[in-house]
PDB file with SEQRES, HELIX, SHEET and CRYST1 records, atoms N, CA, C and O in Angstrom:
SEQRES   1 A   74  MET LYS VAL ASP VAL LYS ASP GLU TYR ARG ASP ALA TYR          
SEQRES   2 A   74  SER ASP TRP GLN ASP GLN LEU GLN GLN LEU HIS ARG VAL          
SEQRES   3 A   74  LEU LEU ASP GLY GLU ARG PRO ASP ARG PRO ASP LYS LEU          
SEQRES   4 A   74  LYS GLY LEU LEU ASN ARG GLU VAL ARG ALA LYS GLN ARG          
SEQRES   5 A   74  TYR ASP GLU ALA ARG ARG LYS LEU LEU GLY ILE PRO SER          
SEQRES   6 A   74  ASP GLU GLU GLU PRO ALA LEU ALA ASP                          
HELIX    1 AA1 VAL A    5  LEU A   27  1                                  23    
HELIX    2 AA2 PRO A   36  LEU A   61  1                                  26    
CRYST1    1.000    1.000    1.000  90.00  90.00  90.00 P 1           1          
ATOM      1  N   MET A   1     123.728 100.110  57.460  1.00  0.00           N  
ATOM      2  CA  MET A   1     124.167 100.340  56.108  1.00  0.00           C  
ATOM      3  C   MET A   1     124.535 101.702  55.800  1.00  0.00           C  
ATOM      4  O   MET A   1     123.667 102.576  55.804  1.00  0.00           O  
ATOM      5  N   LYS A   2     125.803 101.979  55.518  1.00  0.00           N  
ATOM      6  CA  LYS A   2     126.331 103.289  55.267  1.00  0.00           C  
ATOM      7  C   LYS A   2     126.023 103.736  53.825  1.00  0.00           C  
ATOM      8  O   LYS A   2     126.239 103.002  52.860  1.00  0.00           O  
ATOM      9  N   VAL A   3     125.514 104.958  53.727  1.00  0.00           N  
ATOM     10  CA  VAL A   3     125.209 105.589  52.302  1.00  0.00           C  
ATOM     11  C   VAL A   3     126.422 106.106  51.819  1.00  0.00           C  
ATOM     12  O   VAL A   3     127.093 106.851  52.534  1.00  0.00           O  
ATOM     13  N   ASP A   4     126.802 105.777  50.618  1.00  0.00           N  
ATOM     14  CA  ASP A   4     127.985 106.351  49.999  1.00  0.00           C  
ATOM     15  C   ASP A   4     127.687 107.798  49.712  1.00  0.00           C  
ATOM     16  O   ASP A   4     126.581 108.155  49.305  1.00  0.00           O  
ATOM     17  N   VAL A   5     128.757 108.686  49.941  1.00  0.00           N  
ATOM     18  CA  VAL A   5     128.709 110.113  49.759  1.00  0.00           C  
ATOM     19  C   VAL A   5     128.280 110.575  48.459  1.00  0.00           C  
ATOM     20  O   VAL A   5     127.528 111.537  48.302  1.00  0.00           O  
ATOM     21  N   LYS A   6     128.830 109.787  47.416  1.00  0.00           N  
ATOM     22  CA  LYS A   6     128.520 110.130  46.064  1.00  0.00           C  
ATOM     23  C   LYS A   6     127.036 109.747  45.779  1.00  0.00           C  
ATOM     24  O   LYS A   6     126.355 110.498  45.080  1.00  0.00           O  
ATOM     25  N   ASP A   7     126.538 108.646  46.279  1.00  0.00           N  
ATOM     26  CA  ASP A   7     125.226 108.239  46.029  1.00  0.00           C  
ATOM     27  C   ASP A   7     124.194 109.224  46.724  1.00  0.00           C  
ATOM     28  O   ASP A   7     123.102 109.494  46.224  1.00  0.00           O  
ATOM     29  N   GLU A   8     124.643 109.720  47.902  1.00  0.00           N  
ATOM     30  CA  GLU A   8     123.831 110.657  48.703  1.00  0.00           C  
ATOM     31  C   GLU A   8     123.673 112.036  47.779  1.00  0.00           C  
ATOM     32  O   GLU A   8     122.610 112.623  47.576  1.00  0.00           O  
ATOM     33  N   TYR A   9     124.757 112.348  47.356  1.00  0.00           N  
ATOM     34  CA  TYR A   9     124.887 113.559  46.504  1.00  0.00           C  
ATOM     35  C   TYR A   9     123.966 113.379  45.244  1.00  0.00           C  
ATOM     36  O   TYR A   9     123.109 114.222  44.977  1.00  0.00           O  
ATOM     37  N   ARG A  10     124.155 112.314  44.515  1.00  0.00           N  
ATOM     38  CA  ARG A  10     123.303 112.080  43.289  1.00  0.00           C  
ATOM     39  C   ARG A  10     121.886 112.021  43.634  1.00  0.00           C  
ATOM     40  O   ARG A  10     121.107 112.585  42.865  1.00  0.00           O  
ATOM     41  N   ASP A  11     121.389 111.378  44.751  1.00  0.00           N  
ATOM     42  CA  ASP A  11     120.056 111.304  45.089  1.00  0.00           C  
ATOM     43  C   ASP A  11     119.519 112.719  45.403  1.00  0.00           C  
ATOM     44  O   ASP A  11     118.471 113.115  44.892  1.00  0.00           O  
ATOM     45  N   ALA A  12     120.249 113.474  46.248  1.00  0.00           N  
ATOM     46  CA  ALA A  12     119.877 114.809  46.614  1.00  0.00           C  
ATOM     47  C   ALA A  12     119.750 115.697  45.416  1.00  0.00           C  
ATOM     48  O   ALA A  12     118.779 116.450  45.342  1.00  0.00           O  
ATOM     49  N   TYR A  13     120.595 115.670  44.534  1.00  0.00           N  
ATOM     50  CA  TYR A  13     120.639 116.500  43.317  1.00  0.00           C  
ATOM     51  C   TYR A  13     119.445 116.067  42.447  1.00  0.00           C  
ATOM     52  O   TYR A  13     118.766 116.934  41.896  1.00  0.00           O  
ATOM     53  N   SER A  14     119.179 114.839  42.311  1.00  0.00           N  
ATOM     54  CA  SER A  14     117.994 114.327  41.554  1.00  0.00           C  
ATOM     55  C   SER A  14     116.707 114.821  42.131  1.00  0.00           C  
ATOM     56  O   SER A  14     115.863 115.365  41.419  1.00  0.00           O  
ATOM     57  N   ASP A  15     116.537 114.624  43.514  1.00  0.00           N  
ATOM     58  CA  ASP A  15     115.314 115.039  44.133  1.00  0.00           C  
ATOM     59  C   ASP A  15     115.177 116.565  44.005  1.00  0.00           C  
ATOM     60  O   ASP A  15     114.065 117.020  43.737  1.00  0.00           O  
ATOM     61  N   TRP A  16     116.183 117.356  44.170  1.00  0.00           N  
ATOM     62  CA  TRP A  16     116.104 118.757  44.001  1.00  0.00           C  
ATOM     63  C   TRP A  16     115.641 119.204  42.627  1.00  0.00           C  
ATOM     64  O   TRP A  16     114.812 120.102  42.485  1.00  0.00           O  
ATOM     65  N   GLN A  17     116.231 118.517  41.569  1.00  0.00           N  
ATOM     66  CA  GLN A  17     115.903 118.822  40.270  1.00  0.00           C  
ATOM     67  C   GLN A  17     114.341 118.454  39.984  1.00  0.00           C  
ATOM     68  O   GLN A  17     113.662 119.218  39.297  1.00  0.00           O  
ATOM     69  N   ASP A  18     113.854 117.391  40.473  1.00  0.00           N  
ATOM     70  CA  ASP A  18     112.519 117.054  40.342  1.00  0.00           C  
ATOM     71  C   ASP A  18     111.623 118.073  40.954  1.00  0.00           C  
ATOM     72  O   ASP A  18     110.629 118.466  40.345  1.00  0.00           O  
ATOM     73  N   GLN A  19     111.950 118.531  42.180  1.00  0.00           N  
ATOM     74  CA  GLN A  19     111.119 119.528  42.833  1.00  0.00           C  
ATOM     75  C   GLN A  19     111.206 120.890  42.104  1.00  0.00           C  
ATOM     76  O   GLN A  19     110.221 121.625  42.043  1.00  0.00           O  
ATOM     77  N   LEU A  20     112.370 121.210  41.564  1.00  0.00           N  
ATOM     78  CA  LEU A  20     112.581 122.465  40.841  1.00  0.00           C  
ATOM     79  C   LEU A  20     111.644 122.478  39.552  1.00  0.00           C  
ATOM     80  O   LEU A  20     110.978 123.463  39.231  1.00  0.00           O  
ATOM     81  N   GLN A  21     111.667 121.297  38.861  1.00  0.00           N  
ATOM     82  CA  GLN A  21     110.896 121.155  37.633  1.00  0.00           C  
ATOM     83  C   GLN A  21     109.353 121.366  38.073  1.00  0.00           C  
ATOM     84  O   GLN A  21     108.617 122.060  37.373  1.00  0.00           O  
ATOM     85  N   GLN A  22     108.935 120.807  39.137  1.00  0.00           N  
ATOM     86  CA  GLN A  22     107.518 120.994  39.470  1.00  0.00           C  
ATOM     87  C   GLN A  22     107.189 122.366  39.665  1.00  0.00           C  
ATOM     88  O   GLN A  22     106.176 122.875  39.185  1.00  0.00           O  
ATOM     89  N   LEU A  23     108.123 123.048  40.442  1.00  0.00           N  
ATOM     90  CA  LEU A  23     107.911 124.592  40.758  1.00  0.00           C  
ATOM     91  C   LEU A  23     107.935 125.342  39.559  1.00  0.00           C  
ATOM     92  O   LEU A  23     107.153 126.283  39.424  1.00  0.00           O  
ATOM     93  N   HIS A  24     108.909 124.972  38.487  1.00  0.00           N  
ATOM     94  CA  HIS A  24     109.015 125.726  37.267  1.00  0.00           C  
ATOM     95  C   HIS A  24     107.759 125.529  36.393  1.00  0.00           C  
ATOM     96  O   HIS A  24     107.403 126.447  35.655  1.00  0.00           O  
ATOM     97  N   ARG A  25     107.112 124.436  36.444  1.00  0.00           N  
ATOM     98  CA  ARG A  25     105.862 124.233  35.681  1.00  0.00           C  
ATOM     99  C   ARG A  25     104.726 125.318  36.177  1.00  0.00           C  
ATOM    100  O   ARG A  25     103.910 125.829  35.409  1.00  0.00           O  
ATOM    101  N   VAL A  26     104.802 125.559  37.463  1.00  0.00           N  
ATOM    102  CA  VAL A  26     103.893 126.521  37.972  1.00  0.00           C  
ATOM    103  C   VAL A  26     104.266 127.959  37.641  1.00  0.00           C  
ATOM    104  O   VAL A  26     103.496 128.711  37.043  1.00  0.00           O  
ATOM    105  N   LEU A  27     105.533 128.325  38.074  1.00  0.00           N  
ATOM    106  CA  LEU A  27     106.044 129.679  37.974  1.00  0.00           C  
ATOM    107  C   LEU A  27     106.279 130.143  36.614  1.00  0.00           C  
ATOM    108  O   LEU A  27     105.994 131.297  36.292  1.00  0.00           O  
ATOM    109  N   LEU A  28     106.808 129.267  35.761  1.00  0.00           N  
ATOM    110  CA  LEU A  28     107.302 129.680  34.394  1.00  0.00           C  
ATOM    111  C   LEU A  28     106.387 129.175  33.296  1.00  0.00           C  
ATOM    112  O   LEU A  28     106.260 129.843  32.270  1.00  0.00           O  
ATOM    113  N   ASP A  29     105.738 128.019  33.460  1.00  0.00           N  
ATOM    114  CA  ASP A  29     104.912 127.536  32.324  1.00  0.00           C  
ATOM    115  C   ASP A  29     103.385 127.727  32.479  1.00  0.00           C  
ATOM    116  O   ASP A  29     102.582 127.300  31.649  1.00  0.00           O  
ATOM    117  N   GLY A  30     103.051 128.378  33.565  1.00  0.00           N  
ATOM    118  CA  GLY A  30     101.659 128.704  33.714  1.00  0.00           C  
ATOM    119  C   GLY A  30     100.750 127.553  34.287  1.00  0.00           C  
ATOM    120  O   GLY A  30      99.534 127.724  34.372  1.00  0.00           O  
ATOM    121  N   GLU A  31     101.304 126.467  34.650  1.00  0.00           N  
ATOM    122  CA  GLU A  31     100.443 125.573  35.280  1.00  0.00           C  
ATOM    123  C   GLU A  31      99.861 126.029  36.555  1.00  0.00           C  
ATOM    124  O   GLU A  31     100.645 126.465  37.398  1.00  0.00           O  
ATOM    125  N   ARG A  32      98.558 125.992  36.829  1.00  0.00           N  
ATOM    126  CA  ARG A  32      97.923 126.412  37.876  1.00  0.00           C  
ATOM    127  C   ARG A  32      97.661 125.329  38.999  1.00  0.00           C  
ATOM    128  O   ARG A  32      97.035 124.312  38.699  1.00  0.00           O  
ATOM    129  N   PRO A  33      98.113 125.520  40.249  1.00  0.00           N  
ATOM    130  CA  PRO A  33      97.672 124.580  41.277  1.00  0.00           C  
ATOM    131  C   PRO A  33      96.185 124.741  41.571  1.00  0.00           C  
ATOM    132  O   PRO A  33      95.617 125.831  41.502  1.00  0.00           O  
ATOM    133  N   ASP A  34      95.565 123.565  41.911  1.00  0.00           N  
ATOM    134  CA  ASP A  34      94.102 123.682  42.194  1.00  0.00           C  
ATOM    135  C   ASP A  34      93.845 124.295  43.502  1.00  0.00           C  
ATOM    136  O   ASP A  34      92.668 124.543  43.762  1.00  0.00           O  
ATOM    137  N   ARG A  35      94.791 124.595  44.414  1.00  0.00           N  
ATOM    138  CA  ARG A  35      94.506 125.268  45.662  1.00  0.00           C  
ATOM    139  C   ARG A  35      95.743 126.079  45.989  1.00  0.00           C  
ATOM    140  O   ARG A  35      96.871 125.669  45.718  1.00  0.00           O  
ATOM    141  N   PRO A  36      95.487 127.318  46.618  1.00  0.00           N  
ATOM    142  CA  PRO A  36      96.680 128.239  46.917  1.00  0.00           C  
ATOM    143  C   PRO A  36      97.740 127.576  47.735  1.00  0.00           C  
ATOM    144  O   PRO A  36      98.926 127.845  47.541  1.00  0.00           O  
ATOM    145  N   ASP A  37      97.351 126.709  48.653  1.00  0.00           N  
ATOM    146  CA  ASP A  37      98.233 126.063  49.613  1.00  0.00           C  
ATOM    147  C   ASP A  37      99.188 125.113  48.898  1.00  0.00           C  
ATOM    148  O   ASP A  37     100.245 124.751  49.414  1.00  0.00           O  
ATOM    149  N   LYS A  38      98.782 124.725  47.703  1.00  0.00           N  
ATOM    150  CA  LYS A  38      99.700 123.761  46.808  1.00  0.00           C  
ATOM    151  C   LYS A  38     100.922 124.506  46.438  1.00  0.00           C  
ATOM    152  O   LYS A  38     102.020 123.948  46.464  1.00  0.00           O  
ATOM    153  N   LEU A  39     100.774 125.774  46.087  1.00  0.00           N  
ATOM    154  CA  LEU A  39     102.043 126.644  45.795  1.00  0.00           C  
ATOM    155  C   LEU A  39     102.970 126.663  47.022  1.00  0.00           C  
ATOM    156  O   LEU A  39     104.171 126.432  46.888  1.00  0.00           O  
ATOM    157  N   LYS A  40     102.440 126.927  48.171  1.00  0.00           N  
ATOM    158  CA  LYS A  40     103.348 126.943  49.345  1.00  0.00           C  
ATOM    159  C   LYS A  40     103.968 125.551  49.488  1.00  0.00           C  
ATOM    160  O   LYS A  40     105.174 125.432  49.704  1.00  0.00           O  
ATOM    161  N   GLY A  41     103.215 124.578  49.379  1.00  0.00           N  
ATOM    162  CA  GLY A  41     103.814 123.249  49.400  1.00  0.00           C  
ATOM    163  C   GLY A  41     104.959 122.939  48.478  1.00  0.00           C  
ATOM    164  O   GLY A  41     105.983 122.344  48.815  1.00  0.00           O  
ATOM    165  N   LEU A  42     104.658 123.441  47.175  1.00  0.00           N  
ATOM    166  CA  LEU A  42     105.721 123.266  46.222  1.00  0.00           C  
ATOM    167  C   LEU A  42     107.002 124.056  46.540  1.00  0.00           C  
ATOM    168  O   LEU A  42     108.107 123.588  46.264  1.00  0.00           O  
ATOM    169  N   LEU A  43     106.844 125.259  47.123  1.00  0.00           N  
ATOM    170  CA  LEU A  43     107.994 126.139  47.472  1.00  0.00           C  
ATOM    171  C   LEU A  43     108.739 125.515  48.644  1.00  0.00           C  
ATOM    172  O   LEU A  43     109.970 125.487  48.649  1.00  0.00           O  
ATOM    173  N   ASN A  44     107.953 124.978  49.709  1.00  0.00           N  
ATOM    174  CA  ASN A  44     108.606 124.400  50.805  1.00  0.00           C  
ATOM    175  C   ASN A  44     109.377 123.066  50.444  1.00  0.00           C  
ATOM    176  O   ASN A  44     110.475 122.826  50.945  1.00  0.00           O  
ATOM    177  N   ARG A  45     108.799 122.266  49.613  1.00  0.00           N  
ATOM    178  CA  ARG A  45     109.475 121.050  49.111  1.00  0.00           C  
ATOM    179  C   ARG A  45     110.747 121.316  48.411  1.00  0.00           C  
ATOM    180  O   ARG A  45     111.739 120.612  48.598  1.00  0.00           O  
ATOM    181  N   GLU A  46     110.728 122.400  47.547  1.00  0.00           N  
ATOM    182  CA  GLU A  46     111.915 122.760  46.755  1.00  0.00           C  
ATOM    183  C   GLU A  46     112.915 123.294  47.649  1.00  0.00           C  
ATOM    184  O   GLU A  46     114.077 122.966  47.406  1.00  0.00           O  
ATOM    185  N   VAL A  47     112.684 124.088  48.683  1.00  0.00           N  
ATOM    186  CA  VAL A  47     113.546 124.646  49.589  1.00  0.00           C  
ATOM    187  C   VAL A  47     114.196 123.380  50.434  1.00  0.00           C  
ATOM    188  O   VAL A  47     115.420 123.268  50.510  1.00  0.00           O  
ATOM    189  N   ARG A  48     113.385 122.522  51.006  1.00  0.00           N  
ATOM    190  CA  ARG A  48     114.044 121.396  51.674  1.00  0.00           C  
ATOM    191  C   ARG A  48     114.928 120.520  50.793  1.00  0.00           C  
ATOM    192  O   ARG A  48     115.983 120.068  51.238  1.00  0.00           O  
ATOM    193  N   ALA A  49     114.522 120.277  49.575  1.00  0.00           N  
ATOM    194  CA  ALA A  49     115.387 119.489  48.617  1.00  0.00           C  
ATOM    195  C   ALA A  49     116.605 120.244  48.388  1.00  0.00           C  
ATOM    196  O   ALA A  49     117.672 119.630  48.394  1.00  0.00           O  
ATOM    197  N   LYS A  50     116.583 121.510  48.185  1.00  0.00           N  
ATOM    198  CA  LYS A  50     117.839 122.340  47.930  1.00  0.00           C  
ATOM    199  C   LYS A  50     118.764 122.342  49.133  1.00  0.00           C  
ATOM    200  O   LYS A  50     119.986 122.302  48.995  1.00  0.00           O  
ATOM    201  N   GLN A  51     118.144 122.390  50.355  1.00  0.00           N  
ATOM    202  CA  GLN A  51     118.965 122.381  51.508  1.00  0.00           C  
ATOM    203  C   GLN A  51     119.731 121.004  51.655  1.00  0.00           C  
ATOM    204  O   GLN A  51     120.897 120.918  52.038  1.00  0.00           O  
ATOM    205  N   ARG A  52     118.885 119.886  51.285  1.00  0.00           N  
ATOM    206  CA  ARG A  52     119.480 118.520  51.343  1.00  0.00           C  
ATOM    207  C   ARG A  52     120.607 118.477  50.278  1.00  0.00           C  
ATOM    208  O   ARG A  52     121.700 117.991  50.566  1.00  0.00           O  
ATOM    209  N   TYR A  53     120.346 118.980  49.054  1.00  0.00           N  
ATOM    210  CA  TYR A  53     121.375 118.993  48.137  1.00  0.00           C  
ATOM    211  C   TYR A  53     122.702 119.725  48.462  1.00  0.00           C  
ATOM    212  O   TYR A  53     123.821 119.272  48.221  1.00  0.00           O  
ATOM    213  N   ASP A  54     122.400 121.037  49.100  1.00  0.00           N  
ATOM    214  CA  ASP A  54     123.581 121.765  49.586  1.00  0.00           C  
ATOM    215  C   ASP A  54     124.407 121.028  50.548  1.00  0.00           C  
ATOM    216  O   ASP A  54     125.637 121.044  50.483  1.00  0.00           O  
ATOM    217  N   GLU A  55     123.736 120.368  51.459  1.00  0.00           N  
ATOM    218  CA  GLU A  55     124.424 119.623  52.592  1.00  0.00           C  
ATOM    219  C   GLU A  55     125.151 118.417  51.953  1.00  0.00           C  
ATOM    220  O   GLU A  55     126.291 118.132  52.320  1.00  0.00           O  
ATOM    221  N   ALA A  56     124.533 117.735  51.041  1.00  0.00           N  
ATOM    222  CA  ALA A  56     125.285 116.654  50.383  1.00  0.00           C  
ATOM    223  C   ALA A  56     126.471 117.063  49.545  1.00  0.00           C  
ATOM    224  O   ALA A  56     127.475 116.354  49.476  1.00  0.00           O  
ATOM    225  N   ARG A  57     126.351 118.188  48.922  1.00  0.00           N  
ATOM    226  CA  ARG A  57     127.458 118.807  48.127  1.00  0.00           C  
ATOM    227  C   ARG A  57     128.610 119.174  49.000  1.00  0.00           C  
ATOM    228  O   ARG A  57     129.767 118.892  48.690  1.00  0.00           O  
ATOM    229  N   ARG A  58     128.266 119.845  50.162  1.00  0.00           N  
ATOM    230  CA  ARG A  58     129.332 120.269  51.127  1.00  0.00           C  
ATOM    231  C   ARG A  58     130.097 118.863  51.624  1.00  0.00           C  
ATOM    232  O   ARG A  58     131.316 118.759  51.757  1.00  0.00           O  
ATOM    233  N   LYS A  59     129.247 117.946  51.837  1.00  0.00           N  
ATOM    234  CA  LYS A  59     129.822 116.652  52.356  1.00  0.00           C  
ATOM    235  C   LYS A  59     130.810 116.085  51.417  1.00  0.00           C  
ATOM    236  O   LYS A  59     131.903 115.651  51.780  1.00  0.00           O  
ATOM    237  N   LEU A  60     130.346 116.103  50.069  1.00  0.00           N  
ATOM    238  CA  LEU A  60     131.099 115.510  49.021  1.00  0.00           C  
ATOM    239  C   LEU A  60     132.422 116.246  48.820  1.00  0.00           C  
ATOM    240  O   LEU A  60     133.457 115.677  48.472  1.00  0.00           O  
ATOM    241  N   LEU A  61     132.311 117.555  49.065  1.00  0.00           N  
ATOM    242  CA  LEU A  61     133.551 118.456  48.824  1.00  0.00           C  
ATOM    243  C   LEU A  61     134.332 118.613  50.092  1.00  0.00           C  
ATOM    244  O   LEU A  61     135.357 119.293  50.066  1.00  0.00           O  
ATOM    245  N   GLY A  62     133.926 118.032  51.217  1.00  0.00           N  
ATOM    246  CA  GLY A  62     134.596 118.072  52.499  1.00  0.00           C  
ATOM    247  C   GLY A  62     134.506 119.418  53.148  1.00  0.00           C  
ATOM    248  O   GLY A  62     135.391 119.775  53.926  1.00  0.00           O  
ATOM    249  N   ILE A  63     133.515 120.159  52.878  1.00  0.00           N  
ATOM    250  CA  ILE A  63     133.226 121.381  53.471  1.00  0.00           C  
ATOM    251  C   ILE A  63     132.346 121.209  54.708  1.00  0.00           C  
ATOM    252  O   ILE A  63     131.285 120.592  54.614  1.00  0.00           O  
ATOM    253  N   PRO A  64     132.765 121.749  55.892  1.00  0.00           N  
ATOM    254  CA  PRO A  64     131.848 121.640  57.153  1.00  0.00           C  
ATOM    255  C   PRO A  64     130.497 122.271  56.854  1.00  0.00           C  
ATOM    256  O   PRO A  64     130.386 123.286  56.165  1.00  0.00           O  
ATOM    257  N   SER A  65     129.480 121.624  57.403  1.00  0.00           N  
ATOM    258  CA  SER A  65     128.099 122.139  57.224  1.00  0.00           C  
ATOM    259  C   SER A  65     127.997 123.475  58.151  1.00  0.00           C  
ATOM    260  O   SER A  65     128.862 123.792  58.967  1.00  0.00           O  
ATOM    261  N   ASP A  66     126.942 124.121  57.928  1.00  0.00           N  
ATOM    262  CA  ASP A  66     126.748 125.370  58.736  1.00  0.00           C  
ATOM    263  C   ASP A  66     126.522 125.066  60.208  1.00  0.00           C  
ATOM    264  O   ASP A  66     126.751 125.919  61.066  1.00  0.00           O  
ATOM    265  N   GLU A  67     126.055 123.803  60.513  1.00  0.00           N  
ATOM    266  CA  GLU A  67     125.866 123.561  61.946  1.00  0.00           C  
ATOM    267  C   GLU A  67     127.189 123.048  62.705  1.00  0.00           C  
ATOM    268  O   GLU A  67     127.306 123.111  63.928  1.00  0.00           O  
ATOM    269  N   GLU A  68     128.110 122.564  61.893  1.00  0.00           N  
ATOM    270  CA  GLU A  68     129.287 122.062  62.466  1.00  0.00           C  
ATOM    271  C   GLU A  68     130.244 123.129  62.861  1.00  0.00           C  
ATOM    272  O   GLU A  68     130.363 124.137  62.165  1.00  0.00           O  
ATOM    273  N   GLU A  69     130.886 122.961  63.879  1.00  0.00           N  
ATOM    274  CA  GLU A  69     132.039 123.883  64.217  1.00  0.00           C  
ATOM    275  C   GLU A  69     133.210 123.528  63.497  1.00  0.00           C  
ATOM    276  O   GLU A  69     133.492 122.336  63.377  1.00  0.00           O  
ATOM    277  N   PRO A  70     133.937 124.425  62.995  1.00  0.00           N  
ATOM    278  CA  PRO A  70     135.227 124.090  62.280  1.00  0.00           C  
ATOM    279  C   PRO A  70     136.201 123.648  63.252  1.00  0.00           C  
ATOM    280  O   PRO A  70     136.265 124.211  64.344  1.00  0.00           O  
ATOM    281  N   ALA A  71     137.008 122.632  62.933  1.00  0.00           N  
ATOM    282  CA  ALA A  71     138.032 122.085  63.721  1.00  0.00           C  
ATOM    283  C   ALA A  71     139.245 123.085  63.904  1.00  0.00           C  
ATOM    284  O   ALA A  71     139.818 123.570  62.928  1.00  0.00           O  
ATOM    285  N   LEU A  72     139.573 123.342  65.100  1.00  0.00           N  
ATOM    286  CA  LEU A  72     140.716 124.263  65.370  1.00  0.00           C  
ATOM    287  C   LEU A  72     142.073 123.484  65.280  1.00  0.00           C  
ATOM    288  O   LEU A  72     142.265 122.412  65.853  1.00  0.00           O  
ATOM    289  N   ALA A  73     142.918 124.078  64.566  1.00  0.00           N  
ATOM    290  CA  ALA A  73     144.385 123.521  64.473  1.00  0.00           C  
ATOM    291  C   ALA A  73     145.114 123.651  65.791  1.00  0.00           C  
ATOM    292  O   ALA A  73     145.032 124.699  66.431  1.00  0.00           O  
ATOM    293  N   ASP A  74     145.795 122.663  66.202  1.00  0.00           N  
ATOM    294  CA  ASP A  74     146.560 122.810  67.468  1.00  0.00           C  
ATOM    295  C   ASP A  74     147.950 123.469  67.170  1.00  0.00           C  
ATOM    296  O   ASP A  74     148.743 123.680  68.087  1.00  0.00           O  
TER     297      ASP A  74                                                      
END                                                                             
């Protein structure tokens, strides 16, 4: 089953915003994690979600990813 590029983008954006909201509750709103490693986990999840969003955005816009070699014109 092929995932639609637009749906992939929407899902990635939504996931990133969810992770960002959780991180903002800690960094901006003063919510305290019960353990220090929870902050590291929040940061890591936000970074991965942002990377997934960035990749989905590039795909939607037709921009090659960082890992892809640009096609050379003949």
